[in-house]
TORKOL-4160 file (C-alpha; in steps of 0.2 Angstrom, whole numbers, padded with zeros to 4 digits, m for minus):
416
<pt num="1" X="0057" Y="0221" Z="0214"/>
<pt num="2" X="0076" Y="0213" Z="0212"/>
<pt num="3" X="0068" Y="0199" Z="0200"/>
<pt num="4" X="0065" Y="0211" Z="0188"/>
<pt num="5" X="0081" Y="0217" Z="0188"/>
<pt num="6" X="0087" Y="0198" Z="0186"/>
<pt num="7" X="0079" Y="0198" Z="0170"/>
<pt num="8" X="0081" Y="0215" Z="0164"/>
<pt num="9" X="0071" Y="0226" Z="0153"/>
<pt num="10" X="0054" Y="0232" Z="0164"/>
<pt num="11" X="0035" Y="0228" Z="0164"/>
<pt num="12" X="0028" Y="0233" Z="0146"/>
<pt num="13" X="0011" Y="0224" Z="0145"/>
<pt num="14" X="0005" Y="0230" Z="0129"/>
<pt num="15" X="0021" Y="0230" Z="0121"/>
<pt num="16" X="0033" Y="0215" Z="0113"/>
<pt num="17" X="0047" Y="0210" Z="0125"/>
<pt num="18" X="0063" Y="0210" Z="0117"/>
<pt num="19" X="0068" Y="0199" Z="0103"/>
<pt num="20" X="0085" Y="0190" Z="0100"/>
<pt num="21" X="0086" Y="0176" Z="0110"/>
<pt num="22" X="0098" Y="0160" Z="0106"/>
<pt num="23" X="0093" Y="0142" Z="0101"/>
<pt num="24" X="0086" Y="0136" Z="0116"/>
<pt num="25" X="0084" Y="0116" Z="0111"/>
<pt num="26" X="0086" Y="0105" Z="0094"/>
<pt num="27" X="0075" Y="0111" Z="0079"/>
<pt num="28" X="0064" Y="0097" Z="0081"/>
<pt num="29" X="0055" Y="0105" Z="0098"/>
<pt num="30" X="0054" Y="0122" Z="0093"/>
<pt num="31" X="0036" Y="0119" Z="0089"/>
<pt num="32" X="0028" Y="0115" Z="0105"/>
<pt num="33" X="0045" Y="0125" Z="0114"/>
<pt num="34" X="0037" Y="0133" Z="0130"/>
<pt num="35" X="0050" Y="0147" Z="0140"/>
<pt num="36" X="0052" Y="0158" Z="0154"/>
<pt num="37" X="0059" Y="0173" Z="0155"/>
<pt num="38" X="0055" Y="0177" Z="0136"/>
<pt num="39" X="0073" Y="0180" Z="0132"/>
<pt num="40" X="0077" Y="0163" Z="0141"/>
<pt num="41" X="0096" Y="0160" Z="0132"/>
<pt num="42" X="0101" Y="0177" Z="0131"/>
<pt num="43" X="0119" Y="0182" Z="0136"/>
<pt num="44" X="0112" Y="0186" Z="0150"/>
<pt num="45" X="0102" Y="0171" Z="0154"/>
<pt num="46" X="0112" Y="0157" Z="0146"/>
<pt num="47" X="0106" Y="0144" Z="0159"/>
<pt num="48" X="0093" Y="0136" Z="0159"/>
<pt num="49" X="0084" Y="0120" Z="0164"/>
<pt num="50" X="0076" Y="0109" Z="0150"/>
<pt num="51" X="0060" Y="0097" Z="0153"/>
<pt num="52" X="0054" Y="0086" Z="0139"/>
<pt num="53" X="0038" Y="0078" Z="0141"/>
<pt num="54" X="0038" Y="0059" Z="0136"/>
<pt num="55" X="0017" Y="0054" Z="0134"/>
<pt num="56" X="0009" Y="0037" Z="0137"/>
<pt num="57" X="0010" Y="0028" Z="0118"/>
<pt num="58" X="m0009" Y="0023" Z="0120"/>
<pt num="59" X="m0016" Y="0042" Z="0126"/>
<pt num="60" X="m0031" Y="0049" Z="0116"/>
<pt num="61" X="m0021" Y="0066" Z="0118"/>
<pt num="62" X="m0006" Y="0062" Z="0105"/>
<pt num="63" X="0008" Y="0073" Z="0104"/>
<pt num="64" X="0020" Y="0075" Z="0091"/>
<pt num="65" X="0030" Y="0062" Z="0091"/>
<pt num="66" X="0051" Y="0062" Z="0091"/>
<pt num="67" X="0056" Y="0049" Z="0082"/>
<pt num="68" X="0075" Y="0050" Z="0086"/>
<pt num="69" X="0075" Y="0052" Z="0104"/>
<pt num="70" X="0073" Y="0040" Z="0118"/>
<pt num="71" X="0066" Y="0044" Z="0136"/>
<pt num="72" X="0081" Y="0043" Z="0145"/>
<pt num="73" X="0074" Y="0031" Z="0156"/>
<pt num="74" X="0074" Y="0018" Z="0142"/>
<pt num="75" X="0091" Y="0021" Z="0133"/>
<pt num="76" X="0099" Y="0019" Z="0150"/>
<pt num="77" X="0091" Y="0004" Z="0154"/>
<pt num="78" X="0095" Y="m0004" Z="0136"/>
<pt num="79" X="0114" Y="0001" Z="0139"/>
<pt num="80" X="0113" Y="m0009" Z="0158"/>
<pt num="81" X="0103" Y="m0023" Z="0152"/>
<pt num="82" X="0119" Y="m0024" Z="0138"/>
<pt num="83" X="0132" Y="m0027" Z="0152"/>
<pt num="84" X="0120" Y="m0036" Z="0162"/>
<pt num="85" X="0103" Y="m0041" Z="0154"/>
<pt num="86" X="0087" Y="m0035" Z="0159"/>
<pt num="87" X="0084" Y="m0031" Z="0181"/>
<pt num="88" X="0067" Y="m0029" Z="0180"/>
<pt num="89" X="0050" Y="m0038" Z="0184"/>
<pt num="90" X="0045" Y="m0034" Z="0166"/>
<pt num="91" X="0062" Y="m0041" Z="0158"/>
<pt num="92" X="0061" Y="m0058" Z="0169"/>
<pt num="93" X="0042" Y="m0059" Z="0163"/>
<pt num="94" X="0044" Y="m0057" Z="0145"/>
<pt num="95" X="0062" Y="m0069" Z="0147"/>
<pt num="96" X="0051" Y="m0084" Z="0155"/>
<pt num="97" X="0034" Y="m0080" Z="0141"/>
<pt num="98" X="0049" Y="m0082" Z="0128"/>
<pt num="99" X="0057" Y="m0100" Z="0136"/>
<pt num="100" X="0039" Y="m0106" Z="0136"/>
<pt num="101" X="0035" Y="m0100" Z="0120"/>
<pt num="102" X="0052" Y="m0112" Z="0112"/>
<pt num="103" X="0047" Y="m0125" Z="0124"/>
<pt num="104" X="0031" Y="m0129" Z="0118"/>
<pt num="105" X="0035" Y="m0127" Z="0100"/>
<pt num="106" X="0050" Y="m0139" Z="0103"/>
<pt num="107" X="0039" Y="m0152" Z="0113"/>
<pt num="108" X="0024" Y="m0152" Z="0098"/>
<pt num="109" X="0035" Y="m0157" Z="0086"/>
<pt num="110" X="0040" Y="m0173" Z="0097"/>
<pt num="111" X="0031" Y="m0189" Z="0094"/>
<pt num="112" X="0020" Y="m0188" Z="0110"/>
<pt num="113" X="0015" Y="m0169" Z="0106"/>
<pt num="114" X="0008" Y="m0172" Z="0092"/>
<pt num="115" X="m0003" Y="m0188" Z="0100"/>
<pt num="116" X="m0009" Y="m0174" Z="0113"/>
<pt num="117" X="m0012" Y="m0161" Z="0100"/>
<pt num="118" X="m0024" Y="m0172" Z="0091"/>
<pt num="119" X="m0032" Y="m0178" Z="0106"/>
<pt num="120" X="m0034" Y="m0161" Z="0110"/>
<pt num="121" X="m0042" Y="m0157" Z="0093"/>
<pt num="122" X="m0055" Y="m0170" Z="0092"/>
<pt num="123" X="m0061" Y="m0164" Z="0109"/>
<pt num="124" X="m0064" Y="m0146" Z="0105"/>
<pt num="125" X="m0073" Y="m0154" Z="0089"/>
<pt num="126" X="m0089" Y="m0158" Z="0099"/>
<pt num="127" X="m0087" Y="m0141" Z="0105"/>
<pt num="128" X="m0099" Y="m0128" Z="0096"/>
<pt num="129" X="m0091" Y="m0118" Z="0086"/>
<pt num="130" X="m0096" Y="m0100" Z="0093"/>
<pt num="131" X="m0091" Y="m0108" Z="0107"/>
<pt num="132" X="m0074" Y="m0113" Z="0098"/>
<pt num="133" X="m0074" Y="m0095" Z="0093"/>
<pt num="134" X="m0074" Y="m0087" Z="0108"/>
<pt num="135" X="m0063" Y="m0095" Z="0118"/>
<pt num="136" X="m0051" Y="m0096" Z="0103"/>
<pt num="137" X="m0050" Y="m0077" Z="0104"/>
<pt num="138" X="m0049" Y="m0077" Z="0122"/>
<pt num="139" X="m0033" Y="m0088" Z="0122"/>
<pt num="140" X="m0028" Y="m0076" Z="0108"/>
<pt num="141" X="m0029" Y="m0061" Z="0118"/>
<pt num="142" X="m0019" Y="m0069" Z="0132"/>
<pt num="143" X="m0005" Y="m0074" Z="0121"/>
<pt num="144" X="m0006" Y="m0058" Z="0113"/>
<pt num="145" X="m0005" Y="m0050" Z="0133"/>
<pt num="146" X="0013" Y="m0058" Z="0138"/>
<pt num="147" X="0019" Y="m0056" Z="0119"/>
<pt num="148" X="0017" Y="m0036" Z="0122"/>
<pt num="149" X="0029" Y="m0035" Z="0136"/>
<pt num="150" X="0044" Y="m0030" Z="0130"/>
<pt num="151" X="0060" Y="m0033" Z="0139"/>
<pt num="152" X="0067" Y="m0017" Z="0134"/>
<pt num="153" X="0053" Y="m0006" Z="0140"/>
<pt num="154" X="0045" Y="m0016" Z="0153"/>
<pt num="155" X="0031" Y="m0003" Z="0163"/>
<pt num="156" X="0038" Y="0012" Z="0158"/>
<pt num="157" X="0026" Y="0014" Z="0141"/>
<pt num="158" X="0031" Y="0033" Z="0135"/>
<pt num="159" X="0038" Y="0040" Z="0119"/>
<pt num="160" X="0045" Y="0059" Z="0115"/>
<pt num="161" X="0035" Y="0071" Z="0110"/>
<pt num="162" X="0038" Y="0089" Z="0106"/>
<pt num="163" X="0030" Y="0096" Z="0119"/>
<pt num="164" X="0046" Y="0106" Z="0130"/>
<pt num="165" X="0049" Y="0118" Z="0144"/>
<pt num="166" X="0062" Y="0131" Z="0147"/>
<pt num="167" X="0065" Y="0138" Z="0163"/>
<pt num="168" X="0078" Y="0148" Z="0170"/>
<pt num="169" X="0090" Y="0139" Z="0181"/>
<pt num="170" X="0081" Y="0137" Z="0200"/>
<pt num="171" X="0093" Y="0142" Z="0214"/>
<pt num="172" X="0091" Y="0126" Z="0221"/>
<pt num="173" X="0099" Y="0112" Z="0213"/>
<pt num="174" X="0103" Y="0098" Z="0227"/>
<pt num="175" X="0105" Y="0081" Z="0222"/>
<pt num="176" X="0104" Y="0066" Z="0236"/>
<pt num="177" X="0110" Y="0046" Z="0233"/>
<pt num="178" X="0103" Y="0039" Z="0243"/>
<pt num="179" X="0105" Y="0017" Z="0249"/>
<pt num="180" X="0092" Y="0010" Z="0261"/>
<pt num="181" X="0100" Y="m0001" Z="0275"/>
<pt num="182" X="0091" Y="m0012" Z="0288"/>
<pt num="183" X="0100" Y="m0013" Z="0305"/>
<pt num="184" X="0098" Y="m0030" Z="0313"/>
<pt num="185" X="0097" Y="m0039" Z="0331"/>
<pt num="186" X="0101" Y="m0056" Z="0329"/>
<pt num="187" X="0106" Y="m0056" Z="0349"/>
<pt num="188" X="0094" Y="m0062" Z="0361"/>
<pt num="189" X="0085" Y="m0074" Z="0347"/>
<pt num="190" X="0084" Y="m0091" Z="0348"/>
<pt num="191" X="0095" Y="m0096" Z="0336"/>
<pt num="192" X="0109" Y="m0084" Z="0342"/>
<pt num="193" X="0107" Y="m0090" Z="0363"/>
<pt num="194" X="0108" Y="m0107" Z="0356"/>
<pt num="195" X="0124" Y="m0103" Z="0346"/>
<pt num="196" X="0131" Y="m0093" Z="0361"/>
<pt num="197" X="0128" Y="m0109" Z="0374"/>
<pt num="198" X="0136" Y="m0122" Z="0364"/>
<pt num="199" X="0152" Y="m0107" Z="0361"/>
<pt num="200" X="0152" Y="m0106" Z="0380"/>
<pt num="201" X="0151" Y="m0126" Z="0380"/>
<pt num="202" X="0164" Y="m0128" Z="0369"/>
<pt num="203" X="0176" Y="m0113" Z="0378"/>
<pt num="204" X="0173" Y="m0123" Z="0395"/>
<pt num="205" X="0176" Y="m0139" Z="0389"/>
<pt num="206" X="0195" Y="m0132" Z="0382"/>
<pt num="207" X="0196" Y="m0122" Z="0398"/>
<pt num="208" X="0193" Y="m0138" Z="0409"/>
<pt num="209" X="0207" Y="m0147" Z="0398"/>
<pt num="210" X="0198" Y="m0158" Z="0386"/>
<pt num="211" X="0188" Y="m0164" Z="0401"/>
<pt num="212" X="0169" Y="m0161" Z="0405"/>
<pt num="213" X="0168" Y="m0154" Z="0420"/>
<pt num="214" X="0147" Y="m0154" Z="0425"/>
<pt num="215" X="0150" Y="m0141" Z="0439"/>
<pt num="216" X="0160" Y="m0128" Z="0427"/>
<pt num="217" X="0147" Y="m0132" Z="0413"/>
<pt num="218" X="0131" Y="m0127" Z="0423"/>
<pt num="219" X="0143" Y="m0113" Z="0431"/>
<pt num="220" X="0146" Y="m0107" Z="0411"/>
<pt num="221" X="0126" Y="m0109" Z="0406"/>
<pt num="222" X="0118" Y="m0102" Z="0423"/>
<pt num="223" X="0120" Y="m0082" Z="0415"/>
<pt num="224" X="0109" Y="m0089" Z="0397"/>
<pt num="225" X="0097" Y="m0098" Z="0409"/>
<pt num="226" X="0094" Y="m0081" Z="0423"/>
<pt num="227" X="0093" Y="m0070" Z="0405"/>
<pt num="228" X="0080" Y="m0081" Z="0397"/>
<pt num="229" X="0072" Y="m0080" Z="0414"/>
<pt num="230" X="0070" Y="m0063" Z="0418"/>
<pt num="231" X="0066" Y="m0054" Z="0402"/>
<pt num="232" X="0050" Y="m0061" Z="0401"/>
<pt num="233" X="0048" Y="m0049" Z="0416"/>
<pt num="234" X="0054" Y="m0035" Z="0403"/>
<pt num="235" X="0064" Y="m0021" Z="0411"/>
<pt num="236" X="0062" Y="m0026" Z="0430"/>
<pt num="237" X="0069" Y="m0043" Z="0423"/>
<pt num="238" X="0083" Y="m0034" Z="0414"/>
<pt num="239" X="0089" Y="m0024" Z="0428"/>
<pt num="240" X="0087" Y="m0041" Z="0439"/>
<pt num="241" X="0098" Y="m0047" Z="0429"/>
<pt num="242" X="0114" Y="m0033" Z="0425"/>
<pt num="243" X="0113" Y="m0033" Z="0447"/>
<pt num="244" X="0115" Y="m0052" Z="0449"/>
<pt num="245" X="0127" Y="m0054" Z="0437"/>
<pt num="246" X="0140" Y="m0038" Z="0441"/>
<pt num="247" X="0136" Y="m0029" Z="0425"/>
<pt num="248" X="0133" Y="m0039" Z="0413"/>
<pt num="249" X="0119" Y="m0034" Z="0399"/>
<pt num="250" X="0113" Y="m0046" Z="0384"/>
<pt num="251" X="0124" Y="m0040" Z="0368"/>
<pt num="252" X="0112" Y="m0035" Z="0354"/>
<pt num="253" X="0124" Y="m0041" Z="0343"/>
<pt num="254" X="0122" Y="m0026" Z="0328"/>
<pt num="255" X="0124" Y="m0031" Z="0310"/>
<pt num="256" X="0119" Y="m0018" Z="0297"/>
<pt num="257" X="0114" Y="m0027" Z="0280"/>
<pt num="258" X="0110" Y="m0019" Z="0262"/>
<pt num="259" X="0093" Y="m0017" Z="0258"/>
<pt num="260" X="0088" Y="m0007" Z="0243"/>
<pt num="261" X="0092" Y="0006" Z="0231"/>
<pt num="262" X="0081" Y="0024" Z="0235"/>
<pt num="263" X="0074" Y="0032" Z="0221"/>
<pt num="264" X="0083" Y="0050" Z="0222"/>
<pt num="265" X="0068" Y="0065" Z="0222"/>
<pt num="266" X="0071" Y="0084" Z="0216"/>
<pt num="267" X="0062" Y="0100" Z="0221"/>
<pt num="268" X="0063" Y="0114" Z="0209"/>
<pt num="269" X="0056" Y="0130" Z="0214"/>
<pt num="270" X="0051" Y="0146" Z="0202"/>
<pt num="271" X="0047" Y="0165" Z="0203"/>
<pt num="272" X="0038" Y="0169" Z="0187"/>
<pt num="273" X="0035" Y="0189" Z="0187"/>
<pt num="274" X="0028" Y="0192" Z="0171"/>
<pt num="275" X="0035" Y="0209" Z="0160"/>
<pt num="276" X="0022" Y="0208" Z="0147"/>
<pt num="277" X="0005" Y="0200" Z="0139"/>
<pt num="278" X="0014" Y="0190" Z="0129"/>
<pt num="279" X="0027" Y="0184" Z="0145"/>
<pt num="280" X="0009" Y="0181" Z="0155"/>
<pt num="281" X="0002" Y="0170" Z="0142"/>
<pt num="282" X="0018" Y="0159" Z="0142"/>
<pt num="283" X="0018" Y="0157" Z="0160"/>
<pt num="284" X="m0001" Y="0151" Z="0158"/>
<pt num="285" X="0003" Y="0139" Z="0146"/>
<pt num="286" X="0019" Y="0132" Z="0156"/>
<pt num="287" X="0007" Y="0129" Z="0171"/>
<pt num="288" X="m0007" Y="0122" Z="0159"/>
<pt num="289" X="0004" Y="0110" Z="0153"/>
<pt num="290" X="0014" Y="0103" Z="0165"/>
<pt num="291" X="m0005" Y="0100" Z="0175"/>
<pt num="292" X="m0011" Y="0092" Z="0159"/>
<pt num="293" X="0003" Y="0081" Z="0158"/>
<pt num="294" X="0006" Y="0078" Z="0175"/>
<pt num="295" X="m0014" Y="0072" Z="0175"/>
<pt num="296" X="m0019" Y="0052" Z="0172"/>
<pt num="297" X="m0031" Y="0046" Z="0158"/>
<pt num="298" X="m0047" Y="0034" Z="0158"/>
<pt num="299" X="m0046" Y="0022" Z="0147"/>
<pt num="300" X="m0061" Y="0019" Z="0136"/>
<pt num="301" X="m0072" Y="0008" Z="0134"/>
<pt num="302" X="m0066" Y="0000" Z="0152"/>
<pt num="303" X="m0080" Y="0009" Z="0163"/>
<pt num="304" X="m0067" Y="0021" Z="0175"/>
<pt num="305" X="m0060" Y="0005" Z="0175"/>
<pt num="306" X="m0043" Y="0007" Z="0169"/>
<pt num="307" X="m0031" Y="0021" Z="0170"/>
<pt num="308" X="m0016" Y="0026" Z="0158"/>
<pt num="309" X="m0003" Y="0035" Z="0170"/>
<pt num="310" X="0002" Y="0053" Z="0167"/>
<pt num="311" X="0016" Y="0058" Z="0156"/>
<pt num="312" X="0034" Y="0060" Z="0162"/>
<pt num="313" X="0049" Y="0072" Z="0161"/>
<pt num="314" X="0065" Y="0072" Z="0156"/>
<pt num="315" X="0077" Y="0085" Z="0162"/>
<pt num="316" X="0091" Y="0092" Z="0157"/>
<pt num="317" X="0104" Y="0104" Z="0163"/>
<pt num="318" X="0109" Y="0119" Z="0147"/>
<pt num="319" X="0121" Y="0131" Z="0143"/>
<pt num="320" X="0121" Y="0142" Z="0130"/>
<pt num="321" X="0110" Y="0128" Z="0117"/>
<pt num="322" X="0123" Y="0114" Z="0123"/>
<pt num="323" X="0118" Y="0103" Z="0137"/>
<pt num="324" X="0129" Y="0105" Z="0152"/>
<pt num="325" X="0142" Y="0093" Z="0157"/>
<pt num="326" X="0146" Y="0101" Z="0175"/>
<pt num="327" X="0131" Y="0095" Z="0182"/>
<pt num="328" X="0123" Y="0080" Z="0187"/>
<pt num="329" X="0109" Y="0070" Z="0174"/>
<pt num="330" X="0095" Y="0066" Z="0179"/>
<pt num="331" X="0084" Y="0049" Z="0173"/>
<pt num="332" X="0066" Y="0051" Z="0167"/>
<pt num="333" X="0056" Y="0058" Z="0183"/>
<pt num="334" X="0037" Y="0057" Z="0186"/>
<pt num="335" X="0030" Y="0076" Z="0194"/>
<pt num="336" X="0023" Y="0070" Z="0209"/>
<pt num="337" X="0018" Y="0087" Z="0216"/>
<pt num="338" X="0015" Y="0102" Z="0207"/>
<pt num="339" X="0010" Y="0118" Z="0217"/>
<pt num="340" X="0007" Y="0136" Z="0212"/>
<pt num="341" X="0005" Y="0149" Z="0224"/>
<pt num="342" X="m0002" Y="0167" Z="0214"/>
<pt num="343" X="0000" Y="0176" Z="0229"/>
<pt num="344" X="0022" Y="0175" Z="0233"/>
<pt num="345" X="0023" Y="0193" Z="0241"/>
<pt num="346" X="0004" Y="0195" Z="0243"/>
<pt num="347" X="m0010" Y="0197" Z="0232"/>
<pt num="348" X="m0008" Y="0209" Z="0217"/>
<pt num="349" X="m0013" Y="0208" Z="0199"/>
<pt num="350" X="m0011" Y="0221" Z="0184"/>
<pt num="351" X="m0022" Y="0232" Z="0176"/>
<pt num="352" X="m0022" Y="0236" Z="0159"/>
<pt num="353" X="m0031" Y="0254" Z="0157"/>
<pt num="354" X="m0049" Y="0252" Z="0151"/>
<pt num="355" X="m0052" Y="0237" Z="0155"/>
<pt num="356" X="m0065" Y="0233" Z="0167"/>
<pt num="357" X="m0066" Y="0214" Z="0165"/>
<pt num="358" X="m0051" Y="0202" Z="0168"/>
<pt num="359" X="m0046" Y="0194" Z="0155"/>
<pt num="360" X="m0032" Y="0180" Z="0151"/>
<pt num="361" X="m0012" Y="0186" Z="0154"/>
<pt num="362" X="m0021" Y="0206" Z="0155"/>
<pt num="363" X="m0032" Y="0214" Z="0168"/>
<pt num="364" X="m0032" Y="0200" Z="0184"/>
<pt num="365" X="m0015" Y="0191" Z="0179"/>
<pt num="366" X="m0006" Y="0191" Z="0195"/>
<pt num="367" X="0007" Y="0201" Z="0196"/>
<pt num="368" X="0020" Y="0186" Z="0202"/>
<pt num="369" X="0016" Y="0166" Z="0204"/>
<pt num="370" X="0028" Y="0153" Z="0212"/>
<pt num="371" X="0029" Y="0138" Z="0203"/>
<pt num="372" X="0036" Y="0121" Z="0213"/>
<pt num="373" X="0039" Y="0105" Z="0205"/>
<pt num="374" X="0043" Y="0091" Z="0214"/>
<pt num="375" X="0051" Y="0074" Z="0203"/>
<pt num="376" X="0055" Y="0056" Z="0206"/>
<pt num="377" X="0065" Y="0049" Z="0197"/>
<pt num="378" X="0060" Y="0030" Z="0188"/>
<pt num="379" X="0075" Y="0020" Z="0188"/>
<pt num="380" X="0086" Y="0017" Z="0204"/>
<pt num="381" X="0105" Y="0020" Z="0200"/>
<pt num="382" X="0118" Y="0006" Z="0198"/>
<pt num="383" X="0137" Y="0001" Z="0193"/>
<pt num="384" X="0135" Y="0004" Z="0173"/>
<pt num="385" X="0121" Y="0018" Z="0173"/>
<pt num="386" X="0126" Y="0032" Z="0160"/>
<pt num="387" X="0120" Y="0044" Z="0176"/>
<pt num="388" X="0136" Y="0040" Z="0184"/>
<pt num="389" X="0145" Y="0043" Z="0173"/>
<pt num="390" X="0163" Y="0038" Z="0170"/>
<pt num="391" X="0171" Y="0030" Z="0185"/>
<pt num="392" X="0190" Y="0030" Z="0176"/>
<pt num="393" X="0188" Y="0045" Z="0171"/>
<pt num="394" X="0208" Y="0053" Z="0170"/>
<pt num="395" X="0207" Y="0070" Z="0178"/>
<pt num="396" X="0225" Y="0072" Z="0170"/>
<pt num="397" X="0219" Y="0070" Z="0153"/>
<pt num="398" X="0206" Y="0078" Z="0154"/>
<pt num="399" X="0212" Y="0094" Z="0161"/>
<pt num="400" X="0227" Y="0091" Z="0147"/>
<pt num="401" X="0213" Y="0090" Z="0135"/>
<pt num="402" X="0204" Y="0105" Z="0141"/>
<pt num="403" X="0220" Y="0118" Z="0143"/>
<pt num="404" X="0233" Y="0111" Z="0132"/>
<pt num="405" X="0252" Y="0108" Z="0138"/>
<pt num="406" X="0258" Y="0090" Z="0145"/>
<pt num="407" X="0250" Y="0079" Z="0151"/>
<pt num="408" X="0263" Y="0073" Z="0163"/>
<pt num="409" X="0260" Y="0090" Z="0169"/>
<pt num="410" X="0244" Y="0091" Z="0177"/>
<pt num="411" X="0238" Y="0110" Z="0177"/>
<pt num="412" X="0223" Y="0117" Z="0189"/>
<pt num="413" X="0213" Y="0125" Z="0177"/>
<pt num="414" X="0208" Y="0136" Z="0194"/>
<pt num="415" X="0223" Y="0144" Z="0194"/>
<pt num="416" X="0230" Y="0144" Z="0175"/>
């Protein structure tokens, strides 16, 4: 029962949990703030994780929009685009679409363009009015489709809403930065074998005093021919080649070539032991809200053919009402997995005296619930990204600004 000691107080079903928690987030999010434990933000619980929710802009279940705050991924994309330009497929399509429209407008002003337009209008006039209307509407829809591709948004069609979840700081905070590399083995390929043969012939020619020595040439080329012949025999052929050449083996000529960045993934576990009916209902609300926003949505009038993706999530770490700069930032994430274990210590539920029927947050409420959340970041890290921090940070100036003193005499703030 150590978790109860950690959270303070005791189990008080039927009474109110002690009030007086500090502000957890900006006031614009307070209306839809779900938190656990109830006294999160108090003096002994000043560290916490904040999960802001970004809904799809075309959802049929809209929340209350927060106009002033962008999802992290959109803010980061805009920052990088200012330095390097658009760097994804949507940005490329938007730029090409705009360029083609400008080119078409310029071509239409030329004499040839005007002539072609008149000819097309003459042909179109022969078609029935109804068909012209249908074709015109169809072309208009296609044009509008390309115009809607925003280089600054791309496939992240999301907006911040007031739904916010605040939880105590999880015990696992692991950040992994991974890059993918391919291991190449060009040795033994036809092109590499040809290059090696030419290189060997050139060396033989030089060692023979720049004289073509047919016998020496054939001798230098014979291992390549033998290797190519015996390789087709598999492992036995390789053994025979090595035995017949005094221990030679084919050089794989290994190379490492950069392949691609990889998305970061985060896993957070929370043990929840409600101490009151109010806290039990809040735990249920948190789980329900996460499940709701993790689910996709059917697109109306599509016959089930299209789906809107689930909501996305911004994760940040706070201390006493302010973001903690000592923990790395995380960009907008998708919630890939929600796992709820209602028996983390064996099956046990609360029983409210006098109640013989289970009710939400009261009788039948599990004593403990383990909530596990798996997130994957929606953008990969590149130099210049706000997520990587300031690579030119001056440690001396930072320490001096924090603890005072002469900048030329840096201090260790941990030692005083």
